[in-house]
C-alpha positions as CSV (number, residue, x, y, z in Angstrom):
1,M,-46.4,-129.7,-53.9
2,I,-43.4,-131.8,-55.1
3,A,-45.0,-134.6,-57.1
4,A,-41.8,-136.7,-57.7
5,H,-42.3,-140.4,-57.0
6,A,-38.6,-141.0,-56.4
7,D,-36.8,-139.3,-53.6
8,V,-33.8,-139.4,-51.3
9,V,-33.5,-138.8,-47.6
10,G,-30.3,-136.8,-47.6
11,S,-27.0,-138.1,-46.4
12,L,-24.5,-140.0,-48.6
13,L,-21.3,-141.8,-47.7
14,R,-18.3,-139.5,-47.2
15,P,-15.5,-140.2,-49.7
16,P,-12.1,-141.2,-48.4
17,E,-10.6,-138.0,-49.7
18,L,-13.0,-135.9,-47.6
19,R,-12.4,-138.0,-44.5
20,A,-8.7,-137.5,-44.9
21,A,-9.2,-133.7,-45.3
22,Q,-11.3,-133.6,-42.2
23,A,-8.7,-135.5,-40.2
24,A,-5.9,-133.2,-41.5
25,F,-8.0,-130.1,-40.5
26,A,-8.6,-131.5,-37.0
27,D,-4.8,-132.1,-36.7
28,G,-4.0,-128.5,-37.8
29,K,-2.4,-129.8,-41.0
30,L,-5.0,-128.3,-43.4
31,D,-6.5,-124.8,-43.2
32,A,-10.2,-123.9,-43.5
33,G,-9.8,-123.1,-47.2
34,G,-8.4,-126.5,-47.9
35,L,-11.2,-128.2,-46.0
36,R,-13.8,-126.2,-47.9
37,A,-12.3,-127.1,-51.2
38,A,-12.4,-130.8,-50.2
39,E,-16.1,-130.4,-49.1
40,D,-16.9,-128.7,-52.4
41,R,-15.4,-131.6,-54.4
42,A,-17.4,-134.1,-52.3
43,V,-20.7,-132.2,-52.8
44,D,-20.0,-132.0,-56.6
45,A,-19.5,-135.7,-56.6
46,A,-22.7,-136.3,-54.6
47,I,-24.7,-134.2,-57.0
48,A,-23.2,-136.0,-60.0
49,L,-24.0,-139.4,-58.5
50,Q,-27.6,-138.6,-57.9
51,E,-28.1,-137.0,-61.3
52,A,-26.5,-139.9,-63.1
53,A,-28.8,-142.3,-61.1
54,G,-31.7,-140.5,-62.6
55,L,-33.2,-139.0,-59.4
56,P,-35.5,-136.0,-59.8
57,V,-34.6,-134.8,-56.3
58,V,-31.0,-134.2,-55.1
59,T,-29.3,-133.2,-51.9
60,D,-25.7,-132.2,-51.2
61,G,-25.2,-135.5,-49.4
62,E,-24.7,-133.6,-46.2
63,Q,-21.0,-133.8,-46.9
64,R,-20.2,-130.7,-44.8
65,R,-21.9,-132.0,-41.7
66,V,-20.6,-134.1,-38.8
67,S,-24.2,-135.5,-38.5
68,F,-27.6,-134.8,-40.0
69,Q,-28.4,-132.8,-36.9
70,S,-25.1,-130.9,-36.3
71,A,-25.9,-128.0,-38.6
72,V,-28.2,-126.4,-36.1
73,P,-26.3,-126.5,-32.7
74,E,-23.0,-125.8,-34.3
75,A,-24.3,-122.6,-35.9
76,L,-25.4,-121.2,-32.5
77,D,-23.9,-120.0,-29.3
78,G,-25.5,-121.4,-26.2
79,F,-24.7,-125.1,-26.2
80,A,-22.1,-127.1,-24.4
81,G,-20.8,-130.7,-24.9
82,L,-21.0,-130.7,-28.7
83,G,-19.0,-133.1,-30.8
84,L,-19.7,-136.4,-32.6
85,D,-20.9,-138.3,-29.5
86,A,-23.5,-135.6,-28.9
87,Y,-25.2,-136.7,-32.1
88,V,-24.7,-140.5,-32.0
89,W,-25.1,-141.5,-28.4
90,G,-27.5,-144.3,-27.5
91,E,-27.8,-148.1,-27.3
92,W,-27.7,-149.2,-31.0
93,R,-28.8,-152.6,-32.2
94,G,-28.0,-154.3,-35.4
95,E,-26.7,-157.4,-37.1
96,G,-23.2,-156.3,-36.3
97,G,-24.0,-156.5,-32.6
98,E,-24.8,-153.8,-30.0
99,L,-23.0,-150.5,-30.0
100,R,-23.2,-148.4,-26.8
101,I,-22.2,-144.7,-26.9
102,A,-22.6,-142.7,-23.8
103,R,-24.4,-139.4,-23.8
104,P,-21.8,-136.6,-23.1
105,V,-22.2,-135.6,-19.5
106,D,-21.9,-131.9,-20.3
107,L,-24.3,-131.9,-23.3
108,A,-26.8,-129.1,-22.6
109,V,-28.1,-125.7,-23.5
110,V,-26.3,-123.4,-21.1
111,G,-26.8,-119.9,-22.5
112,K,-29.2,-117.9,-24.5
113,L,-29.2,-118.9,-28.2
114,R,-27.4,-116.6,-30.5
115,R,-26.9,-117.2,-34.3
116,R,-23.3,-117.3,-35.5
117,R,-24.2,-118.4,-39.0
118,W,-27.0,-119.8,-41.1
119,F,-27.8,-123.5,-40.4
120,V,-28.1,-124.7,-44.0
121,A,-28.8,-121.7,-46.3
122,D,-25.2,-121.5,-47.5
123,E,-25.2,-125.3,-48.2
124,F,-28.4,-124.8,-50.2
125,D,-26.9,-121.9,-52.2
126,Y,-24.0,-124.2,-53.3
127,L,-26.3,-127.1,-54.2
128,R,-28.8,-125.0,-56.1
129,A,-26.1,-123.4,-58.2
130,R,-24.9,-126.8,-59.4
131,T,-28.1,-128.7,-60.3
132,G,-31.1,-128.3,-62.4
133,R,-33.0,-130.9,-60.5
134,V,-35.2,-130.2,-57.4
135,A,-32.7,-129.2,-54.7
136,K,-33.7,-130.5,-51.3
137,V,-32.2,-129.4,-48.0
138,A,-32.8,-131.1,-44.7
139,L,-33.2,-129.7,-41.2
140,P,-33.5,-131.7,-38.0
141,S,-36.8,-131.3,-36.2
142,P,-36.5,-128.7,-33.5
143,S,-38.0,-131.1,-30.9
144,L,-34.9,-133.4,-31.5
145,F,-33.1,-130.9,-29.2
146,D,-35.7,-131.1,-26.4
147,G,-33.3,-133.3,-24.5
148,Y,-30.6,-130.6,-24.5
149,W,-32.6,-128.8,-21.8
150,M,-31.2,-130.2,-18.5
151,P,-32.8,-128.7,-15.3
152,D,-29.5,-128.4,-13.4
153,R,-27.5,-126.8,-16.2
154,S,-30.1,-125.0,-18.4
155,R,-32.4,-123.1,-16.0
156,A,-30.0,-120.1,-15.7
157,A,-30.5,-119.5,-19.5
158,Y,-34.1,-120.8,-19.9
159,A,-36.5,-121.4,-17.1
160,T,-38.2,-124.2,-18.9
161,A,-37.7,-126.5,-21.9
162,D,-40.6,-124.7,-23.6
163,A,-38.9,-121.4,-23.4
164,F,-35.7,-122.8,-24.9
165,L,-37.6,-124.5,-27.8
166,A,-39.6,-121.3,-28.4
167,D,-36.3,-119.4,-29.0
168,L,-35.0,-122.2,-31.2
169,V,-38.1,-122.2,-33.3
170,D,-37.8,-118.5,-33.9
171,L,-34.3,-119.1,-35.2
172,Y,-35.6,-121.9,-37.4
173,R,-38.3,-119.6,-38.8
174,E,-35.6,-117.0,-39.7
175,E,-33.7,-119.8,-41.5
176,V,-36.7,-121.0,-43.5
177,A,-37.5,-117.4,-44.5
178,E,-33.9,-117.0,-45.7
179,L,-34.1,-120.3,-47.6
180,A,-37.3,-119.2,-49.3
181,R,-35.6,-115.9,-50.2
182,R,-32.7,-117.8,-51.8
183,G,-35.1,-119.9,-53.9
184,A,-35.6,-123.1,-51.8
185,R,-38.7,-124.9,-52.8
186,Y,-38.3,-128.3,-51.0
187,V,-37.2,-128.6,-47.3
188,Q,-37.2,-131.8,-45.3
189,I,-37.7,-132.0,-41.5
190,D,-35.8,-135.0,-40.1
191,A,-37.7,-136.5,-37.1
192,P,-36.1,-139.9,-36.5
193,H,-37.0,-139.7,-32.8
194,Y,-40.7,-139.8,-33.3
195,P,-40.9,-143.6,-33.7
196,L,-38.6,-143.9,-30.7
197,L,-41.7,-143.1,-28.6
198,L,-42.8,-146.7,-29.4
199,E,-40.2,-148.0,-26.9
200,P,-40.6,-147.3,-23.1
201,R,-37.1,-146.2,-22.4
202,W,-37.1,-143.6,-25.1
203,R,-40.6,-142.5,-24.3
204,D,-39.6,-141.8,-20.8
205,F,-36.5,-139.9,-22.0
206,Y,-38.5,-137.5,-24.2
207,T,-41.5,-137.2,-21.9
208,R,-39.3,-136.7,-18.8
209,G,-40.8,-139.7,-17.2
210,D,-44.5,-138.9,-17.4
211,G,-45.0,-141.4,-20.2
212,D,-47.5,-139.3,-22.1
213,A,-46.2,-139.8,-25.6
214,G,-49.4,-138.4,-27.2
215,R,-49.0,-135.0,-25.5
216,W,-45.3,-134.9,-26.3
217,L,-45.8,-135.7,-29.9
218,D,-48.5,-133.1,-30.3
219,R,-46.2,-130.5,-28.9
220,A,-43.4,-131.6,-31.1
221,L,-45.5,-131.5,-34.2
222,A,-46.7,-128.0,-33.3
223,L,-43.0,-126.9,-33.3
224,D,-42.5,-128.4,-36.7
225,D,-45.6,-126.7,-38.0
226,A,-44.5,-123.4,-36.6
227,V,-41.3,-123.7,-38.6
228,M,-43.2,-124.6,-41.8
229,A,-46.0,-122.0,-41.4
230,G,-44.2,-118.9,-42.7
231,A,-43.1,-120.2,-46.1
232,P,-46.1,-121.2,-48.3
233,E,-43.8,-121.3,-51.3
234,I,-41.8,-124.2,-49.9
235,A,-43.0,-127.8,-50.0
236,F,-42.1,-129.6,-46.8
237,A,-41.5,-133.3,-46.0
238,V,-41.1,-135.0,-42.7
239,H,-38.8,-138.0,-42.5
240,V,-39.2,-140.6,-39.7
241,C,-37.2,-143.7,-39.0
242,R,-36.0,-145.7,-36.0
243,G,-32.4,-144.6,-35.8
244,N,-29.6,-145.0,-38.3
245,Q,-25.9,-145.2,-37.2
246,S,-23.2,-147.6,-38.4
247,S,-25.9,-149.8,-39.9
248,R,-27.7,-150.0,-36.5
249,W,-31.0,-148.7,-35.1
250,L,-32.4,-147.6,-31.8
251,A,-36.0,-148.8,-31.9
252,E,-38.5,-151.2,-33.5
253,G,-42.2,-151.1,-34.0
254,D,-45.2,-150.4,-36.2
255,L,-46.1,-146.7,-36.7
256,E,-49.8,-147.5,-36.2
257,P,-50.0,-146.1,-32.6
258,L,-48.4,-142.8,-33.7
259,A,-49.9,-142.5,-37.2
260,P,-53.2,-140.7,-36.4
261,A,-51.4,-137.8,-34.8
262,L,-48.3,-137.9,-36.9
263,F,-49.9,-138.2,-40.4
264,R,-52.8,-135.8,-39.7
265,G,-51.0,-133.4,-37.4
266,T,-48.2,-132.3,-39.7
267,R,-48.4,-129.5,-42.3
268,A,-45.9,-131.4,-44.4
269,Q,-47.1,-132.5,-47.8
270,R,-44.7,-135.5,-48.0
271,L,-44.0,-138.2,-45.4
272,L,-40.8,-140.2,-45.9
273,L,-41.3,-143.5,-44.0
274,E,-39.0,-146.4,-43.1
275,Y,-40.3,-149.7,-44.5
276,D,-37.2,-151.7,-45.4
277,S,-37.5,-154.5,-42.8
278,P,-40.0,-156.4,-40.6
279,R,-38.8,-154.3,-37.6
280,A,-40.6,-151.3,-39.2
281,G,-43.9,-153.0,-39.1
282,S,-46.7,-153.2,-41.6
283,F,-48.3,-150.7,-44.0
284,A,-51.4,-150.5,-41.8
285,A,-50.5,-147.0,-40.6
286,L,-51.0,-145.7,-44.1
287,R,-54.8,-145.9,-43.7
288,H,-54.4,-142.7,-41.6
289,L,-52.7,-140.7,-44.5
290,P,-54.8,-137.7,-45.4
291,D,-55.8,-137.2,-49.0
292,D,-53.6,-134.1,-49.5
293,K,-50.3,-135.9,-48.6
294,M,-47.9,-138.3,-50.2
295,A,-46.3,-141.2,-48.5
296,I,-42.7,-141.9,-49.8
297,L,-42.0,-145.6,-48.9
298,G,-38.4,-146.2,-47.7
299,L,-38.2,-149.7,-49.1
300,V,-34.6,-149.7,-50.1
301,T,-32.3,-150.3,-47.1
302,T,-29.3,-148.2,-46.3
303,K,-28.3,-150.6,-43.5
304,S,-26.6,-153.1,-45.8
305,G,-25.5,-153.8,-49.3
306,R,-28.4,-156.1,-50.0
307,R,-29.6,-155.5,-53.5
308,E,-33.4,-155.2,-53.8
309,T,-35.0,-155.7,-57.2
310,T,-37.6,-153.8,-59.1
311,V,-39.9,-156.8,-58.9
312,E,-39.6,-156.8,-55.1
313,L,-40.2,-153.1,-54.9
314,A,-43.2,-153.1,-57.3
315,A,-44.8,-155.9,-55.2
316,R,-44.5,-153.9,-52.0
317,V,-45.8,-150.7,-53.6
318,A,-48.8,-152.7,-54.8
319,E,-49.3,-153.9,-51.3
320,A,-49.3,-150.3,-50.0
321,A,-51.6,-149.3,-52.8
322,R,-54.4,-151.3,-51.2
323,L,-54.5,-148.6,-48.5
324,V,-53.4,-145.5,-50.4
325,A,-53.9,-144.5,-54.0
326,R,-50.8,-145.4,-56.0
327,E,-50.4,-141.8,-57.2
328,R,-50.0,-140.7,-53.6
329,L,-47.1,-143.1,-53.1
330,G,-43.4,-142.8,-53.9
331,L,-40.1,-144.6,-53.3
332,S,-36.9,-143.8,-51.5
333,P,-34.1,-145.3,-49.4
334,Q,-35.3,-145.8,-45.9
335,C,-32.8,-143.4,-44.4
336,G,-29.5,-141.7,-45.3
337,F,-26.5,-143.7,-46.1
338,A,-24.4,-141.8,-43.6
339,T,-26.4,-139.9,-40.9
340,S,-23.0,-139.1,-39.4
341,V,-19.5,-139.1,-40.8
342,R,-19.1,-142.8,-39.7
343,G,-21.4,-144.0,-42.4
344,N,-23.2,-147.3,-42.8
345,A,-21.7,-150.7,-43.6
346,L,-22.0,-150.7,-47.4
347,T,-19.8,-149.6,-50.3
348,A,-19.9,-146.6,-52.6
349,E,-20.9,-149.1,-55.3
350,D,-23.8,-150.4,-53.2
351,Q,-24.9,-146.8,-52.7
352,R,-24.8,-146.1,-56.4
353,A,-26.7,-149.2,-57.3
354,K,-29.4,-148.4,-54.7
355,L,-29.9,-144.9,-55.9
356,E,-30.2,-146.1,-59.5
357,L,-32.7,-148.7,-58.4
358,V,-34.9,-146.1,-56.7
359,A,-35.0,-144.0,-59.9
360,R,-35.5,-147.0,-62.2
361,A,-38.2,-148.7,-60.1
362,A,-40.1,-145.4,-59.7
363,A,-40.0,-144.9,-63.4
364,E,-41.5,-148.4,-64.0
365,I,-44.1,-148.2,-61.3
366,W,-45.2,-144.7,-62.1
367,P,-44.6,-144.3,-65.9
368,G,-44.9,-140.9,-67.4
């Protein structure tokens, strides 16, 4: 098990130089080698930022990804309608107002899945070679792609959504085995869609209108567990939130209704949980946390530049410790700083200060 009390979710803001290189590549003004060099520099800077902040766990900031979830479908043949909107569609809420992005009409699995490249194994290689800290890599939960199976467009390739997801999980298991072979010891499964089940419109979307969130969640967790099952040498985490795009969110609500199944039904040893605002609810769900798991509390917001304090964070950890032993708690940002290339409405300096705060507060709350 990874015992670190300070953690990060994954994505970091993309620097302007990388955004410029991506735009130049899209316009045909920069070749693939030039783009890769710009990505490498951005990853190097992301690693340096996290190490300087004092974090024991580092990621590559997902600098090479369009979105936290894009690494999977873009590595496979079989999908149509991919592009930024495929990963950011929805009715987003936030202090900056509502943001509506339509789901691409042609987004679907339309052919048998075939691997063209590894999802994240090459990203991991680059990260691991450049840090002595715990190198974490994140994969989107396979059930996040359940909605890609569209009856009118997908049946020619897969008769059912279950058949599609079974093939996808097989590819995930190959990926995890490759990560283990290359030395990965900490992998995060991103499942921001699980708390969306708290809201009727999203529950209907994922359950295809039958409203049985419990059955759907059990099935989704079984897929996650199948991915984790073949790599006992890897410590796994599951991250859940309520959506994170341009400082906005998709859902609100306390995790309590989902916690018995979610906390007890996953093989993951660490649960990274969003708790940065009242819309995430209370700590009551923590009473369902099994004794063999850690809860990493996402108390530092990535939605704005608001500067939390160590006193504030220590008080909230103390509140959570009424339900879970302090040693089984940790601290992190509530989500990534840029779950897509668009990023959230805060500055690079805000991001640096928040990462430093996570490391500093964790060292004070859990000394030694």
